N, C-alpha and C positions, 0 to 999 in steps of 0.2 A: 504494499499499500504506500501511497506517496503522502508526504507530509504537507501541511498547509503552506509551508514556505517554498515548496517545490513548484516551479513554474514550468509546465510542459510546453511543447511546441505550439500549442494552440491558445495559450493564455499569456498574459503579460501583466506586470505590475503597473504598466502605464494605462491599463484599461482599454487598450486597443487590441481587439482579437487578432491573433496571428502574429502580433509583434512581440519580439523577445527583447528584454533589456540586457544587452551584452556590455554596454559601456566600454571601459578600458580593456576588458578581457576579450574584445572582439578579435577574431582571427583574420579579419580582413587586413590587407596591406595598407600602408599609410595613404595611398591614393584613393581609398574607399572602394576599390574594386577587389572582389574575392576571386581567387583562381577557380578554374573548373573543378579541380580536385577538392577544394574546400567546399564548394557549393554541393558537389556530389556527396561529400561526407555529411554535410548538414542535412541534406534531403534524406539520406540513408538513416541518419540518427532520428530524424523526425518521424519517418515511417516506422522505424523500430519502436519508438515510444508510442505511437498511435496504435500499433498492433498489440503491444503489451497492455495498453489501456482497454482495448476492445476485448481481449481475452479475459481480463479481470472483470469487466462488465458481464460478459457471457457466463463466467463462473458464478458471479453473484446472482444473476437472473436464474440460472439453472438450479442453484441451491434453494432459492425462494420457491420456485415452481415445484421442486421435488418435495419440499415440506408441505405445500398445499395439496399436492397429489396424494401424499401419504395420509393426510387428514381425511381427504375425500374417500380414499380407498377404505380407511377404517370405518367411516360412517356407512359406506355401502355394504361392508361386511356385516356390520351390526344390523342393517336393514334386512339383509339376507337371512340372518339368524331369526330375527323377529317374524319375518314372512314365513319361514319354516315352522315356527311355533304356531302361527295362525292356521296354517294348513293342517298341522297335526291335530289341533283342537277341533277344527271344523270336521275333520275326518272322524274323530271320536264322537262328536255330536251326531253326525250322520249315522254312525254305527249304532249309537244308542237309540236314536229315533227309529231306525229300521228294526232294531231288536225288539221293540214293543209290538211290531207288526208281524215279523217272520221268525223271530228268535235270534238270540245273540250270535250263535254260530254262523247262521246263514247271512246275517247282516254284515258280519266281519268279512265273509267271502265276497259279498257284493261290493263293499268299500275297497277291498284289495283288488278286485277285478277292475273297478273304475280307475284306480291308480295304475294298474298294469296297462290299460288302454292309453292313458295320458303319457306314460313312459314310452310306449311303443311309437306313438305319434311324434313325440319330441325326438326320439332317436332317429326316426326316418327322415324327418326334416333336417336335423343336424347333419346326418350323413350325406344327404343331397347337397347341402351347403358346403361341406368340406370337399366334395368332389369338384365344386366350382372354383376352388382356390387354385390359382395359377402360379403363386409365388411372385418372384420379381424378375420376369424375363428380360426386361429392358436393362435393369441394373446388371444382371449377369452378363448380358451381351456387351455392355459398355466396359465392364471390368475386364473382360477377356481382351479388349482392344488396348488396354493400358500398356502392356509390354511393347507392342508394336509402336505405339506413340512415343514411348521413351527411347526406343532405338532409332526412330526417325524413318521407319519403313512406311510405305504408303499402304493403305488398306486395299486388299484385292476384292473385287466384287465377284460373288459366286453365282 
């Protein structure tokens, strides 16, 4: 992290954005003209500082997002447990209500059969959705091209 007295390439104590206070420590020759090498070094240093700042910002944003996602996931897990308990007690209530009409043994079988049908439908729909998953074909294709790009070879059309 940078201190409050640290002035990066995009801030200045003069209040002018982008201006740096170099004063007597300037590396420019007496004529006021900096050499190409000095200019290149300054640009390189500024870009390096900018990239470091962007990486730090990305780290901070990622950490904050991860904390929020963790809290949200915990809340969704709690909702899932509560929903499971609701289904359990509704199933027991249905079992009990049917038990007064057809007997407890048969009513338990009816409730179990209903849940078996729900499970079968969900499994069939889930299986068909999984068959539709294609992965990442474009990413795989572009990653395969990276070695050729680094070697400078032209891509051959097939």
